[in-house]
C-alpha positions as CSV (number, residue, x, y, z in Angstrom):
1,M,0.0,0.0,0.0
2,K,1.3,3.5,-0.9
3,P,2.5,5.7,2.0
4,R,-0.2,8.3,1.2
5,L,-2.9,5.8,1.2
6,L,-1.7,4.4,4.5
7,V,-1.9,7.9,6.0
8,M,-5.5,8.4,4.7
9,C,-6.5,5.0,6.1
10,A,-5.1,5.9,9.5
11,L,-6.8,9.2,9.6
12,W,-10.1,7.5,8.6
13,V,-9.7,5.0,11.4
14,A,-8.8,7.7,13.9
15,L,-11.9,9.9,12.9
16,A,-14.2,6.8,13.1
17,V,-12.9,6.0,16.6
18,S,-13.3,9.6,17.6
19,C,-16.8,9.8,16.3
20,Q,-17.7,6.5,18.0
21,G,-16.3,7.8,21.3
22,Q,-18.5,11.0,21.0
23,D,-21.5,9.0,20.2
24,H,-21.1,6.9,23.4
25,A,-19.9,9.7,25.6
26,P,-21.8,9.6,28.9
27,L,-22.4,13.4,29.0
28,K,-23.4,15.7,26.1
29,L,-23.0,19.4,26.4
30,V,-26.4,21.0,25.5
31,A,-26.2,24.5,26.9
32,T,-24.0,27.0,28.7
33,I,-25.4,29.6,31.1
34,P,-23.3,32.8,31.3
35,L,-22.7,34.3,34.7
36,P,-21.3,37.7,34.0
37,G,-20.1,40.3,36.6
38,L,-18.4,37.7,39.0
39,H,-14.8,38.0,40.0
40,D,-12.4,35.1,40.6
41,G,-13.5,32.7,43.4
42,D,-14.9,29.3,44.0
43,F,-18.5,28.2,43.9
44,D,-19.5,25.6,46.5
45,H,-22.8,23.7,46.0
46,F,-26.0,23.5,44.1
47,A,-29.6,22.8,45.1
48,P,-32.5,22.0,42.7
49,D,-36.1,23.1,42.7
50,V,-37.3,20.6,40.1
51,D,-41.0,21.6,40.0
52,G,-40.2,25.3,39.9
53,H,-37.6,24.8,37.2
54,R,-34.9,26.5,39.3
55,L,-31.4,25.7,40.3
56,F,-29.6,27.5,43.2
57,L,-25.9,28.0,43.1
58,T,-23.7,29.4,45.9
59,G,-21.0,31.8,44.8
60,E,-19.0,31.3,48.0
61,E,-16.2,33.9,47.3
62,N,-18.5,36.3,45.5
63,E,-21.0,36.4,48.4
64,K,-23.9,35.6,46.2
65,V,-26.5,33.0,45.6
66,L,-27.4,32.6,41.9
67,V,-30.9,31.5,40.7
68,L,-30.9,29.7,37.4
69,D,-33.9,28.8,35.2
70,T,-33.6,25.3,34.1
71,N,-36.1,25.7,31.3
72,T,-34.5,28.7,29.6
73,N,-31.0,28.0,31.0
74,Q,-30.6,31.6,32.1
75,L,-29.6,33.5,35.3
76,V,-32.9,34.9,36.5
77,H,-32.0,36.3,40.0
78,T,-29.1,36.9,42.4
79,I,-29.3,37.0,46.2
80,E,-26.7,39.5,47.2
81,D,-24.5,39.9,50.3
82,V,-24.6,36.4,51.7
83,K,-21.4,35.9,53.8
84,A,-19.6,32.9,52.3
85,P,-22.6,30.8,51.2
86,H,-21.9,27.1,51.1
87,A,-24.7,24.7,51.0
88,I,-28.5,25.2,50.4
89,L,-31.7,23.4,51.4
90,F,-34.9,24.2,49.4
91,R,-38.1,23.2,51.2
92,K,-41.0,23.4,48.7
93,D,-43.7,22.9,51.2
94,L,-42.5,25.9,53.3
95,K,-41.4,28.0,50.3
96,K,-38.1,28.6,52.1
97,L,-34.4,28.5,51.3
98,F,-32.1,27.5,54.1
99,I,-28.6,28.9,53.2
100,V,-25.5,28.1,55.2
101,A,-23.6,31.4,55.4
102,G,-20.2,30.4,56.8
103,D,-18.8,33.8,57.6
104,A,-22.2,34.9,59.2
105,S,-22.0,31.8,61.5
106,A,-25.6,31.1,60.6
107,V,-28.2,29.2,58.6
108,Q,-30.1,32.0,56.9
109,E,-33.8,31.6,55.9
110,Y,-35.0,33.2,52.7
111,D,-38.5,33.3,51.2
112,S,-38.0,31.3,48.0
113,D,-40.4,33.4,45.9
114,S,-39.4,37.0,46.9
115,Y,-35.8,36.0,48.0
116,K,-36.2,38.2,51.1
117,L,-34.3,37.3,54.3
118,L,-36.7,36.0,57.0
119,G,-34.3,35.2,59.7
120,E,-31.3,33.1,60.8
121,I,-30.4,30.3,63.1
122,K,-26.9,30.8,64.7
123,V,-24.2,28.2,64.6
124,S,-20.5,28.4,64.9
125,I,-18.2,29.9,62.4
126,D,-17.3,28.1,59.1
127,A,-20.6,26.3,58.8
128,D,-20.4,24.4,55.6
129,S,-21.7,21.0,54.6
130,I,-25.2,19.7,55.2
131,A,-27.4,16.7,55.0
132,Y,-31.2,16.7,55.3
133,D,-33.5,14.1,56.7
134,P,-36.9,14.4,55.0
135,A,-38.5,12.1,57.5
136,T,-37.9,14.3,60.5
137,H,-37.2,17.6,58.6
138,Y,-34.0,17.9,60.6
139,L,-31.0,19.6,58.8
140,Y,-27.5,18.5,59.9
141,V,-24.9,21.3,59.5
142,V,-21.1,20.9,59.9
143,N,-19.5,23.9,61.6
144,G,-16.7,25.0,63.9
145,G,-13.3,23.3,64.0
146,R,-10.4,25.0,62.3
147,E,-11.8,28.5,61.9
148,A,-13.3,28.4,65.5
149,H,-9.8,27.4,66.7
150,T,-11.1,24.3,68.5
151,P,-9.8,20.8,68.4
152,Y,-13.2,19.5,67.6
153,S,-16.0,20.2,65.1
154,L,-19.8,20.4,65.5
155,I,-22.7,19.0,63.6
156,S,-25.6,21.1,64.6
157,V,-29.1,19.6,64.3
158,I,-31.7,22.2,63.1
159,D,-35.5,21.7,63.1
160,T,-36.4,23.4,59.9
161,D,-40.1,23.2,60.7
162,N,-39.6,25.5,63.7
163,S,-36.5,27.3,62.7
164,K,-34.5,26.4,65.7
165,K,-31.3,24.6,66.7
166,L,-32.0,21.4,68.7
167,R,-28.4,20.4,69.7
168,D,-24.8,20.2,68.8
169,I,-23.0,16.9,68.3
170,K,-19.3,17.2,69.0
171,I,-17.0,15.5,66.6
172,D,-13.5,14.6,67.7
173,T,-11.5,16.3,64.8
174,N,-11.2,19.9,63.8
175,H,-11.8,19.2,60.1
176,V,-15.0,17.6,58.9
177,E,-16.3,17.7,55.3
178,A,-19.2,15.8,53.6
179,I,-21.9,14.0,55.5
180,V,-24.6,11.6,54.1
181,L,-27.5,10.0,55.8
182,E,-28.8,6.4,55.7
183,K,-32.5,6.5,54.7
184,S,-33.4,3.0,56.0
185,G,-31.7,3.5,59.4
186,P,-30.3,6.0,61.9
187,R,-26.6,6.1,60.6
188,M,-24.8,9.2,59.4
189,F,-21.5,8.8,57.5
190,I,-19.0,11.5,58.1
191,N,-15.8,12.5,56.3
192,L,-13.5,12.9,59.3
193,T,-10.9,14.7,57.1
194,G,-8.6,15.6,60.0
195,K,-8.2,11.9,60.7
196,S,-8.2,10.6,57.1
197,A,-11.2,8.5,58.2
198,V,-14.9,7.9,57.9
199,G,-17.0,8.2,61.0
200,V,-20.4,6.4,61.5
201,L,-22.7,8.2,63.8
202,D,-26.0,7.1,65.3
203,R,-28.4,10.0,64.8
204,N,-30.9,8.8,67.4
205,K,-28.1,8.6,70.1
206,S,-25.9,11.4,68.7
207,E,-23.0,9.1,69.3
208,M,-20.2,7.8,67.1
209,S,-20.5,4.0,66.7
210,S,-17.5,3.4,64.4
211,T,-14.5,5.0,62.8
212,W,-13.1,3.6,59.6
213,P,-9.6,4.7,58.8
214,L,-8.7,5.2,55.1
215,P,-5.8,3.3,53.6
216,T,-2.4,4.6,54.6
217,G,-1.4,7.6,52.4
218,D,-5.0,8.5,51.3
219,E,-5.7,11.9,52.8
220,L,-8.0,15.0,52.5
221,N,-11.2,13.1,52.0
222,V,-13.7,15.7,51.0
223,A,-16.6,14.5,48.8
224,M,-18.9,11.5,49.6
225,A,-21.8,9.6,48.1
226,F,-23.9,6.5,49.0
227,D,-25.3,3.6,47.1
228,Q,-27.6,2.3,49.8
229,P,-29.1,-0.7,48.0
230,D,-25.7,-2.1,47.2
231,H,-24.2,-1.1,50.6
232,R,-21.4,1.0,49.1
233,L,-20.1,4.2,50.3
234,F,-17.9,6.3,47.9
235,V,-15.2,8.7,49.3
236,I,-13.0,11.0,47.3
237,T,-9.5,12.0,48.6
238,R,-7.5,14.9,47.2
239,N,-4.1,13.7,48.3
240,P,-3.8,11.9,46.1
241,G,-6.9,12.2,43.9
242,K,-8.6,8.9,44.4
243,L,-12.1,7.2,44.4
244,I,-12.3,4.8,47.4
245,V,-15.3,2.4,47.6
246,L,-16.1,1.0,51.1
247,N,-18.6,-1.6,52.3
248,S,-21.1,0.5,54.2
249,D,-21.8,-2.2,56.6
250,S,-18.2,-3.1,57.6
251,G,-16.0,-0.2,56.4
252,K,-13.9,-2.5,54.4
253,V,-12.3,-1.0,51.4
254,T,-13.5,-3.0,48.3
255,T,-11.6,-1.0,45.6
256,S,-9.9,2.3,44.8
257,L,-9.0,4.0,41.6
258,P,-7.0,7.2,40.6
259,A,-9.3,10.2,40.1
260,V,-9.2,13.8,39.1
261,G,-7.8,16.1,41.7
262,M,-9.4,18.7,44.0
263,V,-12.9,17.1,43.8
264,D,-15.6,19.0,45.8
265,D,-18.8,17.4,44.5
266,M,-19.6,13.8,43.7
267,S,-23.0,12.5,42.4
268,Y,-24.1,8.9,42.3
269,D,-26.3,8.0,39.3
270,A,-28.5,5.1,40.4
271,Q,-30.2,4.8,37.1
272,H,-27.1,4.6,34.9
273,K,-24.9,3.2,37.6
274,R,-22.3,5.9,37.3
275,L,-20.3,8.3,39.5
276,Y,-19.7,11.9,38.4
277,L,-16.7,13.6,40.1
278,A,-16.2,17.4,39.5
279,G,-12.6,18.4,39.9
280,D,-9.9,20.8,38.8
281,G,-9.6,20.6,35.1
282,A,-11.8,17.6,34.4
283,L,-15.1,15.8,35.2
284,D,-14.5,12.1,35.7
285,V,-17.3,9.7,35.1
286,F,-16.9,6.2,36.6
287,E,-19.0,3.2,35.6
288,Q,-20.2,0.9,38.3
289,K,-20.0,-2.6,36.7
290,D,-21.1,-4.2,40.0
291,S,-20.8,-3.3,43.6
292,D,-17.1,-4.3,43.7
293,H,-15.9,-3.3,40.2
294,Y,-15.6,0.2,38.7
295,A,-13.9,1.7,35.7
296,L,-13.3,5.2,34.4
297,L,-15.8,5.6,31.6
298,S,-14.9,9.2,30.5
299,K,-12.7,12.2,31.4
300,V,-14.8,15.1,30.3
301,P,-12.8,18.4,29.9
302,G,-13.6,20.7,32.8
303,A,-11.9,24.1,33.7
304,F,-9.9,25.7,36.4
305,R,-11.3,24.9,39.8
306,A,-14.5,23.7,38.3
307,K,-15.2,21.5,41.2
308,T,-19.0,22.2,41.9
309,G,-21.5,19.9,40.2
310,I,-24.8,18.3,40.6
311,L,-26.8,15.5,39.0
312,V,-30.6,16.3,38.7
313,P,-32.0,12.8,37.6
314,E,-35.5,14.2,37.2
315,L,-34.3,16.4,34.4
316,N,-31.7,14.0,33.0
317,R,-29.1,16.7,33.5
318,Y,-25.7,17.3,35.1
319,Y,-24.7,20.9,35.8
320,L,-21.1,22.0,36.2
321,A,-20.2,25.4,37.7
322,V,-17.1,27.0,36.1
323,P,-15.6,30.0,38.1
324,H,-14.4,33.3,36.6
325,H,-10.7,32.9,35.7
326,E,-8.3,35.3,34.1
327,N,-10.3,36.9,31.2
328,K,-13.1,34.3,31.1
329,D,-16.5,34.9,32.7
330,A,-18.0,32.4,35.0
331,E,-20.6,30.0,33.6
332,V,-22.6,26.8,34.2
333,R,-22.2,24.0,31.7
334,V,-25.4,21.9,31.2
335,Y,-25.0,18.3,30.2
336,E,-27.6,15.8,29.1
337,I,-27.1,12.3,30.5
338,Q,-26.5,9.8,27.7
339,P,-27.6,6.1,28.0
């Protein structure tokens, strides 16, 4: 075969493989929502209002909460002057937003229609991650620790029906990150980041029942997700970037795989058996072949510190927040989940 023909054949094969890869990509970019007027600085978390066609996004370092329309893919409102907003709970029945304002040492309540501030529930400084129990309407809020200059952290239990703090649960480390709740029982799983371990807390007793150390050398565990039917807990470390899968009954590590660095948000897709990991420069998509076997399905190009993302299964969409960087405006990338 002539050299020129060989080159043409090679290019045709490469193009065919590339097209096939695009056809089978797990995420398809379908829209981009511009967020002009923001300066450099991280986003933190999303919260959806599916029926109201809204998505809330905390601009942590811009001190704003952005309201996006999921039908038109546009920014429709900005809640200004929220001191380091981190996590959000939207309660449709109450028409309220509960916004964790870390530098205000409070969970602030807003009317979700008018966006007016209604009040606040005081907690310690550096309030951040949350978990919500829809059965009790209790909101669990991580706060205190390093910024409070204490050797321990707190998980505050807030009754969102009556807008009051019920109690503080003391956690024996000054650095706690993500928390997730077991729906069929009283357990709460806690990223004890300061100990490179996972804590298991009995919510009824407000007591730690177990502590599961991560493998030696795996540190800075931040994001967490839970596959309750398969009894698998997913933990992401930043040092090094790694996905660690634990048996949620025993704490035994079943497998671990390299992952993108600086992950802050992870979503488990129960329908498609996937994990979406938003990190610095890439969005990693892992496939769950079975409860003990996982593989990197795709590494979607991300952006600088684009580590905030959310899966909204009701919309078949994944949203990735991209911060302002250098001369590029902030934006939210909207992906359609592919089968």
